[in-house]
C-alpha positions, 0 to 999 in steps of 0.5 A, spaced: 537 493 508 533 496 502 537 495 495 542 501 494 539 502 487 532 502 489 534 508 494 538 512 489 532 511 484 527 514 489 532 519 491 532 521 483 524 521 483 524 526 489 529 531 485 525 530 479 519 531 482 521 537 487 524 540 480 517 539 477 513 542 482 518 548 482 518 547 490 525 549 491 524 556 488 524 562 493 517 565 490 513 559 490 507 559 484 511 566 482 508 569 489 511 572 494 510 566 498 515 560 500 513 554 499 512 553 507 509 560 507 504 557 502 503 550 506 502 553 512 496 559 509 493 552 506 493 549 512 489 555 516 485 556 510 482 549 510 480 549 517 475 554 521 480 555 526 487 551 528 491 552 534 499 553 533 500 547 537 496 542 532 499 546 526 507 545 528 505 538 530 502 536 523 506 540 519 513 537 523 515 545 524 519 548 529 515 552 534 519 558 534 520 558 526 512 557 525 511 563 531 516 567 526 512 566 520 505 567 524 507 574 526 509 576 519 502 573 517 499 578 522 503 584 520 500 582 513 493 582 515 493 575 513 491 571 520 488 573 526 490 570 533 486 568 539 488 565 546 486 557 545 481 556 551 483 548 551 491 550 551 493 557 554 501 556 551 498 556 544 493 560 540 487 559 535 489 562 528 483 564 523 485 567 516 482 573 515 478 575 509 485 578 505 488 571 507 483 567 504 484 571 497 491 569 498 489 562 500 484 561 493 490 564 489 494 560 490 490 554 489 488 557 483 495 557 481 497 550 483 491 548 479 493 551 473 500 549 474 499 541 474 493 542 468 499 546 464 503 539 465 497 534 464 496 538 457 502 536 454 501 528 456 497 524 451 490 521 452 490 517 458 497 519 461 494 524 466 490 519 469 495 513 470 500 519 473 495 520 478 494 512 479 501 512 480 501 517 485 495 513 489 499 507 489 506 511 492 501 514 497 498 508 499 505 504 500 508 509 504 503 513 508 501 509 514 495 514 514 493 513 507 493 505 508 486 503 508 483 496 511 485 490 507 479 487 503 478 480 500 475 479 493 475 474 487 480 475 483 479 478 476 483 480 469 490 481 471 490 478 478 493 471 476 499 474 473 500 478 479 500 471 483 506 468 479 510 475 479 510 476 486 511 469 488 517 468 483 520 474 485 519 473 493 521 466 493 527 468 489 529 473 493 528 470 500 530 463 500 534 463 493 529 459 489 530 459 482 526 459 476 523 452 477 519 455 482 516 460 478 514 455 473 511 451 478 507 457 480 505 459 472 503 451 471 498 451 477 495 458 476 495 457 468 491 451 469 487 454 474 485 459 469 484 454 463 480 449 467 476 454 472 470 451 475 467 456 480 462 450 483 469 447 485 475 452 485 476 459 487 481 465 487 481 470 493 485 476 492 487 480 499 487 488 497 489 494 500 489 501 498 487 498 491 494 494 491 494 486 491 497 484 497 495 477 498 492 471 495 490 463 495 487 458 490 482 452 492 482 447 486 479 441 485 484 435 485 479 429 483 474 430 488 479 433 494 480 440 495 487 443 494 489 449 498 495 452 493 499 458 492 498 462 499 501 468 499 502 475 503 506 480 501 511 483 506 508 490 506 502 487 509 505 482 514 501 482 521 495 484 519 492 477 520 491 476 512 494 469 512 489 466 517 483 470 513 485 467 506 485 460 509 479 460 513 476 463 506 479 456 503 476 452 509 469 455 509 468 454 501 471 447 501 466 445 506 460 449 503 462 445 496 462 439 499 468 436 499 470 432 505 478 433 505 483 440 504 490 438 502 496 442 501 503 442 500 508 446 503 515 447 506 518 447 513 522 453 512 515 457 511 514 457 519 509 462 519 504 459 514 505 452 517 503 455 524 496 458 521 495 451 518 496 447 525 492 452 528 486 451 523 487 444 524 491 441 519 495 435 520 502 433 517 501 426 513 508 425 510 514 429 508 520 428 504 527 432 502 528 435 495 531 440 491 526 441 486 527 449 486 535 449 487 537 449 495 535 443 499 528 443 502 523 439 506 517 438 503 510 437 507 503 434 505 498 437 510 490 434 510 484 437 514 478 433 514 472 437 513 
């Protein structure tokens, strides 16, 4: 169950944004149309012809409700309808010249509304607002989520690793701030002593948002796999395996003869990846390094 405070904050934002755009006004953008009218006209105007069935499905509208709106649009000369040759139960809706004039006027008014809001912001703030909108859509809209990519780290990524892992392990396992301190120490040493000939950091990114990471560091001639992490929003995509495979490939390419790692036995998903990749368990020990008792394990892969 999500945190109730997060849910209430999301609802508060929804109320703000509907007011911001005037979505509750009966006359949308000071026109004779409601928001639903305008949305339907936009979809029809954006296509050469669209079926009523597709329109109802894509806009999640009741078919009878949509039929009444289309009947009014026909009476006002905004659209024309013809039988759908692929579905005799439906119609193909085409915008008329009069309808296109209204469609384009709605677009101009919507652009002017947003432009007026942005004109009141400081330099760079409109770009920041749109970037945040992209982030919201990338996280919440399955259709907007692109395939993940694996890339090298860049400025800001190491800080994200510390923040995301510190928060995740505190929430999921009750680990205290000593774990975040350990992550910060490993990450800080990586940045301060980074040797691209022997070390690397991979970031998994999806829709412009970081969703995973892993490091290979040089430990006295032995490659060390450190800080493997996949965000909950990207679970089930196979990113953990991809990141581990990159570590193995890189370590072999750089001439390492062994790749080692330290983990804890409650991290079952990660351990399953290590086992399938051929790592072998060489030692384990109970500890309370981060508060709750855990079982630390050392694993090794001969390269």
